[in-house]
C-alpha positions in Angstrom: -13.3 0.3 14.2 -13.2 3.8 14.3 -11.6 6.9 12.7 -9.7 6.2 10.1 -9.4 2.9 8.3 -7.3 0.5 10.5 -6.1 -2.5 8.7 -6.2 -4.7 11.4 -7.1 -9.1 11.5 -8.6 -9.7 15.0 -7.5 -12.9 16.8 -8.9 -15.3 19.7 -7.6 -15.0 22.8 -6.5 -19.1 23.4 -8.6 -20.7 25.9 -5.2 -21.6 28.1 -4.4 -18.2 28.2 -8.0 -17.4 29.3 -7.3 -19.3 32.2 -4.8 -18.4 33.2 -5.7 -15.3 33.7 -8.6 -16.5 35.7 -5.9 -17.8 38.1 -3.7 -14.7 38.3 -7.0 -12.8 39.4 -7.1 -15.1 42.7 -9.1 -18.3 41.1 -12.9 -19.1 40.8 -15.6 -18.3 42.7 -18.6 -19.8 43.9 -22.1 -18.2 43.0 -22.4 -17.4 46.6 -19.1 -15.6 46.7 -19.3 -13.4 43.2 -19.7 -10.1 43.5 -22.8 -8.4 41.9 -22.5 -7.5 38.0 -21.8 -3.9 37.3 -24.7 -2.6 35.0 -22.8 -1.8 31.6 -23.4 1.7 31.0 -24.4 2.5 27.1 -21.9 2.1 24.6 -21.3 5.5 22.8 -22.1 5.3 19.2 -18.7 4.7 16.9 -18.0 7.4 14.5 -18.0 6.1 11.0 -15.4 4.0 9.8 -14.3 3.7 6.0 -12.4 5.2 3.1 -13.0 8.8 2.2 -16.4 9.8 -0.1 -15.2 13.1 -2.3 -17.9 15.5 -2.1 -17.5 17.4 -5.4 -16.5 13.6 -7.1 -17.8 13.8 -10.9 -20.8 11.4 -10.0 -22.3 13.7 -7.6 -22.1 16.4 -9.7 -24.1 14.2 -12.5 -27.0 13.2 -10.1 -27.3 16.3 -9.2 -28.0 17.5 -12.8 -30.3 14.4 -13.6 -31.7 14.9 -10.8 -32.5 18.5 -11.8 -33.8 17.4 -15.3 -36.0 14.7 -13.9 -34.1 12.2 -14.8 -34.8 10.2 -11.2 -33.8 6.7 -12.0 -30.9 7.3 -13.7 -30.1 9.6 -11.0 -30.9 6.9 -8.2 -28.7 4.4 -10.1 -25.6 6.6 -10.4 -26.0 6.8 -6.3 -24.0 3.8 -6.0 -21.0 6.0 -7.0 -21.6 8.8 -6.1 -22.0 8.0 -2.3 -18.9 5.4 -2.5 -15.2 6.0 -1.9 -13.0 6.4 -4.5 -9.3 6.7 -4.7 -8.4 10.0 -6.1 -5.6 10.2 -8.8 -2.7 12.5 -9.0 -1.4 12.0 -12.6 0.4 15.3 -13.8 2.4 18.1 -12.2 0.1 21.1 -12.9 -0.1 24.4 -10.0 -1.6 23.2 -6.8 -1.5 19.8 -7.2 0.4 20.0 -3.5 -2.4 21.7 -2.0 -5.0 19.6 -3.8 -3.4 16.7 -1.8 -3.1 18.6 1.5 -6.8 19.7 1.2 -7.9 16.3 0.2 -6.3 14.3 3.2 -6.8 17.2 5.5 -11.0 16.8 5.1 -11.0 13.4 5.0 -8.8 13.2 8.4 -11.4 15.9 9.9 -14.0 13.2 8.8 -12.3 10.5 10.4 -12.0 8.8 7.0 -9.1 7.4 5.0 -8.0 9.0 1.7 -7.3 6.8 -0.7 -4.5 8.2 -3.3 -2.9 7.1 -6.9 0.7 8.4 -7.9 0.3 8.3 -11.4 3.2 9.8 -12.9 6.7 7.6 -13.6 8.4 8.5 -16.6 7.2 6.8 -19.8 4.0 6.0 -18.3 2.0 3.6 -19.6 4.5 3.2 -22.8 3.1 5.7 -25.7 -0.4 4.2 -24.6 -3.9 6.2 -23.8 -2.6 7.2 -20.5 0.8 8.0 -21.8 2.9 10.8 -20.4 4.4 11.1 -17.0 7.3 12.8 -15.9 10.2 14.0 -18.2 12.4 12.7 -16.3 13.7 11.3 -13.1 14.5 14.2 -11.4 11.6 15.2 -12.4 9.8 12.8 -10.5 11.9 12.8 -7.6 11.0 16.4 -7.5 7.1 15.5 -7.4 7.2 12.4 -5.1 9.1 14.4 -2.6 6.5 17.5 -2.5 3.4 15.2 -2.6 4.7 12.8 0.2 5.2 15.9 1.7 1.6 17.2 1.7 -0.3 14.2 3.0 2.2 13.6 5.4 0.8 12.6 9.3 -2.4 12.1 8.2 -3.5 8.4 7.7 -3.7 7.4 3.9 -3.6 4.6 1.9 -1.4 5.1 -1.5 -1.9 3.3 -4.4 1.5 3.7 -6.1 2.3 3.8 -10.3 -0.7 1.8 -11.6 1.0 -0.7 -14.4 4.5 0.3 -13.9 5.7 -3.2 -12.5 4.0 -5.4 -15.3 5.4 -3.1 -18.2 8.7 -3.5 -16.9 7.8 -7.4 -16.9 6.7 -7.3 -20.7 9.6 -5.5 -22.2 7.8 -2.4 -22.9 10.3 -0.6 -20.6 14.1 -2.2 -21.1 17.5 -1.1 -20.5 18.6 1.6 -18.4 15.2 2.9 -18.1 13.7 -0.1 -16.7 17.1 0.2 -14.4 16.1 3.3 -13.7 12.4 2.9 -12.8 12.9 0.2 -10.3 14.9 2.4 -8.3 12.6 5.4 -8.8 9.7 3.2 -7.3 11.7 2.4 -4.6 12.6 5.4 -3.5 8.8 6.7 -4.0 7.7 3.8 -1.6 10.3 4.9 1.0 9.4 8.6 0.9 5.7 8.0 1.3 7.0 5.2 4.9 8.7 8.3 6.4 4.9 8.5 7.7 3.8 5.7 9.7 0.2 6.3 9.1 0.9 5.9 5.3 0.0 2.4 3.6 1.8 2.0 0.6 0.8 -0.8 -2.0 2.6 -0.9 -5.1 0.9 -1.8 -8.6 1.3 -5.3 -9.6 -1.1 -5.6 -12.8 -3.9 -7.9 -13.1 -4.5 -11.9 -12.9 -4.7 -11.4 -16.8 -1.5 -9.8 -18.0 1.9 -11.3 -16.6 0.4 -15.0 -15.6 4.4 -16.1 -14.1 3.8 -14.9 -11.0 7.2 -15.7 -10.0 8.3 -12.9 -12.6 6.0 -10.0 -10.6 7.3 -11.4 -7.5 10.6 -11.2 -8.3 10.0 -7.4 -10.2 7.8 -6.3 -6.7 10.7 -7.4 -5.1 13.2 -5.5 -7.3 11.6 -2.3 -6.5 11.6 -2.5 -2.6 7.9 -4.2 -2.5 8.8 -5.6 1.4 9.4 -1.9 2.5 6.2 -0.9 1.3 2.7 -2.7 3.1 1.7 -4.8 0.3 0.7 -4.6 -3.2 -2.6 -4.0 -5.3 -3.9 -5.5 -8.2 -6.8 -5.0 -11.0 -6.5 -1.1 -11.4 -8.8 -0.2 -13.6 -9.4 -3.6 -15.2 -11.8 -6.1 -14.5 -11.0 -9.4 -13.4 -13.0 -11.0 -11.0 -12.0 -10.7 -6.8 -12.2 -14.9 -6.9 -9.7 -14.9 -9.8 -7.2 -11.6 -8.2 -7.4 -13.5 -4.8 -6.1 -17.0 -6.4 -3.2 -14.7 -8.3 -2.5 -12.4 -5.2 -2.0 -15.4 -3.1 0.2 -16.6 -5.3 2.4 -13.6 -5.8 1.9 -13.1 -1.7 3.6 -16.7 -1.2 6.7 -15.9 -3.2 7.4 -12.5 -1.1 6.7 -14.2 2.7 3.1 -13.2 2.7 3.0 -10.1 2.2 -0.2 -8.7 1.7 -2.5 -7.1 -1.1 -5.9 -5.2 -1.9 -7.9 -5.1 -5.0 -9.0 -2.8 -7.0 -13.2 -4.0 -7.0 -14.7 -0.9 -9.2 -15.9 -2.6 -12.7 -15.7 -6.6 -11.4 -18.9 -7.2 -11.1 -19.4 -8.8 -14.5 -15.8 -10.0 -14.6 -14.1 -9.1 -17.6 -15.1 -8.8 -21.2 -14.6 -12.1 -24.1 -11.5 -11.7 -25.7 -11.4 -10.5 -29.0 -8.7 -11.8 -31.0 -9.8 -8.9 -33.9 -9.7 -6.4 -31.3 -7.8 -7.1 -27.7 -7.9 -3.7 -26.8 -11.9 -4.0 -26.5 -11.4 -6.3 -23.5 -9.8 -3.8 -21.2 -10.6 -0.7 -22.8 -14.1 0.5 -21.9 -15.9 -2.9 -22.5 -19.1 -3.0 -22.6 -21.7 -4.7 -20.5 -19.3 -4.4 -17.3 -20.3 -3.6 -13.6 -19.7 -1.8 -10.1 -17.9 -4.5 -8.0 -18.1 -5.2 -4.4 -17.9 -2.2 -2.1 -14.9 -0.8 -0.7 -14.3 -2.1 2.9 -11.6 -3.9 5.1 -13.8 -6.5 6.0 -12.6 -9.2 3.1 -12.6 -12.3 4.6 -9.6 -13.0 3.2 -6.7 -13.6 5.1 -4.0 -11.5 3.1 -6.4 -9.5 0.9 -6.0 -6.0 2.9 -9.1 -3.9 1.4 -11.1 -4.1 -1.7 -11.0 -0.4 -3.2 -12.3 1.3 -5.6 -9.1 2.8 -7.2 -10.3 3.4 -11.0 -13.2 5.7 -10.4 -16.5 4.0 -11.9 -17.3 5.8 -14.9 -13.8 7.5 -16.2 -12.7 6.6 -19.3 -9.7 3.8 -19.8 -9.2 5.8 -23.6 -10.6 7.2 -26.5 -11.1 3.5 -28.1 -14.2 3.9 -29.4 -15.9 6.3 -31.8 -18.0 8.0 -28.6 -15.1 7.3 -26.1 -13.0 10.2 -24.7 -9.7 10.2 -23.8 -8.5 8.4 -20.4 -9.4 9.6 -17.1 -12.4 11.9 -18.4 -15.9 11.6 -16.9 -18.6 9.6 -19.4 -21.8 9.3 -17.6 -23.2 7.0 -20.0 -20.6 4.3 -19.4 -21.0 5.3 -15.7 -24.5 4.4 -15.9 -24.0 1.2 -17.3 -22.0 -0.1 -14.9 -24.4 1.2 -11.9 -27.4 -0.9 -13.7 -25.4 -3.9 -15.2 
């Protein structure tokens, strides 16, 4: 596999097809009749396949800083994050967000890599939680999605669309007319990105520890137009094990005709933290003792799993839920080091 990441599953040509091909080409010959085999020419070195690694990601700067300070052990540990591809989130309408997206995909394409982007600006995002915010209304969101989709068009990209937006529809956090509007907006966002055949779009579906009724998850994904996408995503910014996600995702997929999915493995190396009845937030918000999970790859070994991705950037805070924790989305070097060394 060379160039931008291709989500392709190889199949062996059946033996009968091979036999038919031999017959069509003139049948079998004896050893004496066989022409001499040509000497194969050396294969060219393939271009490095995979996802795009941001050269100016926070972990890269942190490694350089610690190296300069003589903190060689810490810098070495953090290199696993700095040198691994992670998704780039678009979570506001700051001036120039289109140019940022355009530069990102152009640089990735020039390197023959695939950028992973996360649009995260749906109205009433995170239901006012640590990552609360989003577009002020549907019109603003439609315009924003249109501009973002236009900025990346013409490049091979992976889009992980609106983490948590579907589960919040199911758990009742978003209801009534706002819920109907959200279903419509998600469907329109899928359509905007899928105008480009090179875009792979995965609508987020939460994680195995959140909405356990897979029928409801599948129904909500269906209503949002997931069949017009390339599949769905699981475990974004969460810690559930890869095996748990494969089991859960396969069950959801069964109800959607075998639709594939991707899994965020950025921080699931040690699985989730224990659930504390006195502090349920600590189960998902910067829990201690977590670890990096499997590296990003399309070689997942699972029939319906298109890729393991690092969607949540390891080392970015989940929110100011601890005395020393920065706000959601901000770089937190101490937490990043814990993930890299646990």
